[in-house]
C-alpha positions in Angstrom: -56.3 -21.5 34.4 -54.1 -22.5 37.6 -54.7 -20.5 40.3 -51.8 -18.7 42.3 -51.1 -19.5 45.8 -50.9 -16.6 48.6 -47.6 -16.0 49.4 -46.2 -17.6 52.9 -44.2 -15.2 55.3 -40.5 -15.2 54.3 -41.2 -16.3 51.1 -39.8 -14.8 47.8 -41.8 -15.2 44.6 -39.7 -16.6 41.7 -39.0 -14.4 38.9 -38.6 -14.7 35.4 -35.0 -15.7 34.1 -32.4 -13.4 31.9 -32.8 -16.3 29.7 -36.6 -15.5 28.8 -35.4 -12.4 27.9 -35.2 -11.5 23.9 -31.2 -12.2 23.2 -28.9 -9.9 21.4 -28.5 -10.9 17.4 -25.5 -12.9 17.2 -22.4 -10.9 15.6 -21.9 -11.5 12.5 -18.5 -13.0 11.6 -16.7 -12.6 8.1 -13.8 -14.3 7.3 -11.6 -13.3 4.5 -8.8 -15.3 3.5 -6.1 -14.1 1.4 -3.9 -16.4 -0.7 -1.0 -14.7 -1.6 -0.6 -16.7 -5.3 -3.9 -15.4 -6.2 -3.8 -11.6 -4.8 0.0 -11.4 -6.6 -1.8 -12.4 -9.5 -4.7 -10.2 -9.6 -2.7 -7.2 -8.6 0.4 -8.1 -11.4 -2.2 -8.6 -14.1 -4.0 -5.3 -13.0 -0.6 -3.3 -13.1 0.2 -4.9 -16.6 -3.3 -4.1 -17.7 -3.0 -0.3 -16.8 0.4 -0.3 -18.2 -1.1 -1.2 -21.6 -3.7 1.0 -21.2 -1.2 3.9 -21.0 0.6 2.8 -24.0 -2.5 3.0 -25.9 -3.7 6.2 -24.4 0.1 8.0 -25.5 -0.4 6.7 -28.8 -3.7 8.2 -29.3 -2.4 11.5 -27.8 0.8 11.6 -30.0 -0.4 10.0 -33.6 -3.9 10.1 -33.3 -5.1 13.7 -32.7 -8.8 13.1 -34.1 -9.8 10.2 -32.0 -12.6 10.7 -30.2 -11.7 9.4 -26.7 -8.2 10.4 -27.2 -8.4 13.2 -24.3 -10.3 10.8 -21.8 -7.8 8.0 -22.2 -4.8 10.3 -21.3 -6.7 12.4 -18.3 -7.7 8.4 -17.2 -4.3 6.3 -17.9 -1.7 8.6 -18.3 0.7 6.9 -16.0 3.0 10.7 -15.1 -0.7 12.1 -14.7 -2.2 12.9 -11.3 -5.7 11.9 -9.6 -6.4 8.6 -12.3 -6.5 5.2 -12.4 -2.6 4.6 -12.3 -1.8 7.0 -9.6 -5.2 5.4 -7.4 -3.8 2.1 -8.0 0.1 2.5 -7.0 -0.8 4.9 -4.3 -3.5 2.0 -3.0 -0.7 -0.9 -3.3 1.7 1.3 -0.9 -1.2 1.6 1.1 -2.3 -2.2 1.0 1.5 -2.9 2.2 1.3 -0.1 5.4 -2.2 -2.3 6.8 -0.2 -5.3 6.1 2.9 -4.0 8.0 1.0 -2.4 10.6 -0.5 -6.0 11.3 2.4 -7.7 11.9 3.8 -4.8 13.8 0.8 -5.4 16.1 1.4 -9.0 16.3 5.1 -8.9 16.7 4.3 -6.2 19.9 2.2 -8.9 21.4 5.0 -11.5 21.8 7.8 -8.8 22.6 9.4 -9.5 19.9 12.6 -7.4 19.4 12.1 -6.5 15.5 8.7 -5.3 16.3 9.7 -1.8 15.7 11.3 -2.0 12.5 7.8 -3.6 10.9 5.9 -0.7 12.3 8.7 1.7 11.3 8.3 0.6 7.3 4.6 0.4 8.2 5.0 4.9 8.5 7.4 4.6 5.2 4.7 2.7 3.6 1.9 4.9 4.4 4.1 7.8 3.6 4.9 6.7 0.2 1.2 6.4 -0.1 0.3 9.7 0.0 3.5 10.6 -1.7 2.4 8.4 -5.0 -1.0 10.2 -4.5 -0.4 13.7 -3.9 3.1 14.1 -5.6 4.9 15.2 -2.5 8.1 14.7 -4.0 8.1 17.0 -7.0 7.6 19.7 -4.7 11.3 19.4 -3.4 12.3 20.1 -6.8 12.3 23.9 -6.8 14.0 24.4 -3.3 17.1 21.9 -4.1 17.5 23.7 -7.3 17.8 26.7 -5.1 20.6 25.0 -3.4 22.3 24.2 -6.2 22.3 24.7 -9.8 21.1 20.8 -10.6 20.8 19.4 -14.4 21.6 16.7 -16.1 21.2 13.3 -14.3 20.0 15.6 -11.3 17.6 17.5 -13.0 14.6 16.0 -11.1 16.5 17.1 -8.1 14.0 15.1 -5.5 16.4 12.2 -6.1 18.8 13.6 -3.7 17.1 13.5 -0.7 15.1 10.7 -1.2 18.4 8.5 -2.2 20.1 9.7 0.7 16.4 8.4 2.7 16.9 5.0 0.9 20.8 4.9 1.9 19.7 5.5 5.5 17.2 3.1 5.7 18.7 0.2 3.9 21.8 0.6 6.4 19.7 0.7 9.3 17.6 -2.2 8.6 21.0 -4.4 7.7 19.9 -6.4 11.2 16.3 -6.7 10.4 16.6 -8.2 6.7 19.1 -10.5 8.5 17.2 -12.1 10.5 14.2 -12.9 8.1 14.0 -16.2 6.6 15.6 -16.3 3.4 13.2 -17.0 1.1 11.4 -13.6 2.4 14.4 -11.9 2.7 15.2 -11.9 -1.0 12.1 -11.7 -2.2 12.3 -8.2 0.0 15.5 -7.5 -1.7 14.4 -8.4 -5.4 10.9 -6.0 -4.9 13.3 -3.0 -3.0 15.6 -3.3 -5.8 12.6 -3.5 -8.7 10.7 -0.1 -6.5 14.0 1.9 -6.1 15.5 1.2 -9.1 12.6 2.3 -11.4 11.7 5.6 -9.0 15.1 6.6 -8.8 17.4 5.0 -11.2 14.8 5.5 -14.4 14.3 9.3 -13.1 18.3 9.8 -13.4 18.0 8.6 -17.0 15.2 10.8 -17.7 17.0 13.7 -16.4 19.6 12.7 -18.5 17.9 12.5 -21.8 15.7 15.7 -21.3 18.7 17.6 -20.4 20.5 16.5 -23.5 17.8 16.0 -25.8 14.7 17.6 -24.6 11.5 15.8 -24.3 11.1 12.9 -26.7 7.6 12.8 -26.7 6.5 9.3 -27.1 9.6 8.0 -26.1 9.5 9.7 -23.4 6.1 8.9 -22.5 6.6 5.3 -23.1 9.7 5.6 -20.7 7.8 7.0 -18.1 5.3 4.1 -18.2 7.9 1.7 -17.9 8.7 3.4 -14.6 6.0 3.4 -13.3 4.9 -0.1 -14.4 8.0 -1.1 -12.4 7.4 0.4 -9.3 4.2 -1.6 -9.3 5.4 -4.7 -9.8 7.8 -4.0 -7.2 5.1 -2.9 -4.6 3.4 -6.4 -5.5 6.3 -8.4 -5.2 6.7 -7.1 -1.7 3.1 -7.4 -0.8 3.8 -11.3 -1.8 6.5 -11.6 0.1 4.5 -10.2 3.3 1.7 -12.7 2.6 3.8 -15.2 2.6 6.0 -14.3 5.7 2.2 -14.5 7.6 1.5 -17.4 5.9 4.4 -19.4 7.0 6.0 -17.8 9.8 2.9 -16.2 12.0 0.8 -19.1 12.5 -3.0 -18.4 13.5 -2.7 -14.8 12.5 -6.0 -13.2 12.1 -7.2 -9.6 12.3 -10.4 -8.8 14.0 -12.7 -5.4 14.0 -14.8 -4.8 16.0 -16.6 -1.5 18.0 -17.2 -1.8 21.3 -20.5 -0.4 22.7 -20.8 2.3 25.3 -22.0 1.1 28.5 -25.4 2.3 29.4 -26.3 3.9 25.8 -27.0 1.0 23.6 -27.8 3.1 20.5 -25.2 5.5 20.7 
């Protein structure tokens, strides 16, 4: 056993270095790489699968009254229903788009890009559309619009009027933004918007006319609603594909990192 000598005047005994203290466990890094092609395939096939199951559910509802799963299928997979799988998936697609747009907006803001505000604006738009898809906010505008004017025929579902005006204003205000995008991305954005708006507004106008002229066509009306919802979902899938392509090709080194900053002096809080 080594004997410790006494300290001399003015001498300080060395203490254990901080390196001898137990080190904090290293942070775990989780890397998630998104492939535009694989993400698009997954989302696209999911949308098609939901559309096919909706057809089965509608057929069972109209033609198989004794089928034991008829009511369950309709509740879970009705494309025109609420709080079910198609509604949740559509809302999730729009929310995913909003998150990607928001991340791009933050990246653009860090580089003082003059179009950062456009990316942020579209993130807010898609966030609203996500909430609208799940909560069916647009349906709540039908009654107030009908009190203003006797809408019928193609405008039977009167919510299309304010939404069509909003789409027109957004389109006119985003011409410069679209023009600055690389051509392959720009035309994918245009295709995605055409699919989504054409289904959401165009098919609603057609359905309003047929319902006013012929009444509810039963299975045919249900199929048309299912087709409308499928086109909306595919439009958002195309948009997500374009966003991921844009990030991969034109934002080199782009990555999202999440962390929680500990509060000084309170390690357990």
